[in-house]
C-alpha positions as YAML, in Angstrom:
chain: A
units: angstrom
residues:
- id: 1
  name: UNK
  ca: [-8.44, 8.40, 19.56]
- id: 2
  name: UNK
  ca: [-12.24, 8.65, 19.31]
- id: 3
  name: UNK
  ca: [-14.41, 7.21, 21.28]
- id: 4
  name: UNK
  ca: [-16.02, 4.89, 18.28]
- id: 5
  name: UNK
  ca: [-12.45, 3.55, 17.84]
- id: 6
  name: UNK
  ca: [-11.88, 2.66, 20.86]
- id: 7
  name: UNK
  ca: [-15.12, 0.70, 21.62]
- id: 8
  name: UNK
  ca: [-14.40, -0.96, 17.95]
- id: 9
  name: UNK
  ca: [-11.28, -2.14, 19.15]
- id: 10
  name: UNK
  ca: [-12.47, -3.36, 22.61]
- id: 11
  name: UNK
  ca: [-14.90, -5.39, 20.76]
- id: 12
  name: UNK
  ca: [-12.41, -6.75, 18.99]
- id: 13
  name: UNK
  ca: [-10.40, -7.94, 22.01]
- id: 14
  name: UNK
  ca: [-13.22, -9.25, 22.87]
- id: 15
  name: UNK
  ca: [-14.01, -11.42, 20.14]
- id: 16
  name: UNK
  ca: [-10.16, -12.37, 19.10]
- id: 17
  name: UNK
  ca: [-7.97, -11.68, 22.30]
- id: 18
  name: UNK
  ca: [-5.08, -9.38, 22.19]
- id: 19
  name: UNK
  ca: [-4.82, -7.51, 18.86]
- id: 20
  name: UNK
  ca: [-2.91, -4.93, 17.63]
- id: 21
  name: UNK
  ca: [-3.82, -1.43, 17.80]
- id: 22
  name: UNK
  ca: [-3.32, -1.00, 14.12]
- id: 23
  name: UNK
  ca: [-1.24, -2.56, 11.40]
- id: 24
  name: UNK
  ca: [0.99, -1.23, 8.43]
- id: 25
  name: UNK
  ca: [1.03, -2.88, 4.68]
- id: 26
  name: UNK
  ca: [3.61, -1.77, 1.98]
- id: 27
  name: UNK
  ca: [2.37, -2.55, -1.50]
- id: 28
  name: UNK
  ca: [3.27, -2.13, -5.06]
- id: 29
  name: UNK
  ca: [1.12, -0.74, -7.04]
- id: 30
  name: UNK
  ca: [1.28, 0.28, -11.42]
- id: 31
  name: UNK
  ca: [-0.80, 3.56, -10.90]
- id: 32
  name: UNK
  ca: [-0.11, 5.07, -7.27]
- id: 33
  name: UNK
  ca: [3.40, 7.14, -6.73]
- id: 34
  name: UNK
  ca: [5.46, 5.74, -4.71]
- id: 35
  name: UNK
  ca: [5.44, 7.01, -0.76]
- id: 36
  name: UNK
  ca: [1.59, 7.39, -0.87]
- id: 37
  name: UNK
  ca: [-0.30, 6.61, 2.06]
- id: 38
  name: UNK
  ca: [-3.53, 4.78, 1.09]
- id: 39
  name: UNK
  ca: [-6.44, 3.60, 3.36]
- id: 40
  name: UNK
  ca: [-7.50, 0.12, 3.56]
- id: 41
  name: UNK
  ca: [-11.06, -0.29, 2.18]
- id: 42
  name: UNK
  ca: [-11.92, -2.98, 4.92]
- id: 43
  name: UNK
  ca: [-10.89, -1.50, 8.17]
- id: 44
  name: UNK
  ca: [-9.68, 1.82, 9.69]
- id: 45
  name: UNK
  ca: [-7.27, -0.14, 12.40]
- id: 46
  name: UNK
  ca: [-4.93, -0.52, 8.63]
- id: 47
  name: UNK
  ca: [-2.84, 2.19, 6.19]
- id: 48
  name: UNK
  ca: [-0.78, 1.03, 2.97]
- id: 49
  name: UNK
  ca: [2.16, 3.05, 1.60]
- id: 50
  name: UNK
  ca: [3.36, 2.29, -1.63]
- id: 51
  name: UNK
  ca: [6.72, 1.23, -1.63]
- id: 52
  name: UNK
  ca: [7.45, 0.00, -5.54]
- id: 53
  name: UNK
  ca: [5.99, 0.74, -8.38]
- id: 54
  name: UNK
  ca: [5.31, -2.82, -11.01]
- id: 55
  name: UNK
  ca: [5.29, -2.28, -14.63]
- id: 56
  name: UNK
  ca: [2.38, -4.40, -14.94]
- id: 57
  name: UNK
  ca: [-0.15, -6.68, -12.39]
- id: 58
  name: UNK
  ca: [1.19, -10.00, -12.18]
- id: 59
  name: UNK
  ca: [4.49, -9.72, -11.41]
- id: 60
  name: UNK
  ca: [5.87, -11.17, -8.61]
- id: 61
  name: UNK
  ca: [8.62, -9.00, -6.48]
- id: 62
  name: UNK
  ca: [10.23, -10.28, -3.66]
- id: 63
  name: UNK
  ca: [11.49, -7.40, -1.34]
- id: 64
  name: UNK
  ca: [13.69, -7.90, 1.71]
- id: 65
  name: UNK
  ca: [13.20, -5.90, 4.64]
...
């Protein structure tokens, strides 16, 4: 882990207490192929994996893990 990433993590712990080092989000998308790993636009501590393709946006999809 880079020094900058460690520094951001430690700053987050000071501000918010015990926080996870990273997150994995499962997402649905109509255009990106299943299995694609996408960087989160808001933070480099989260990655997103496309697990389902939907016909169009607005679908309500329930996935049991």
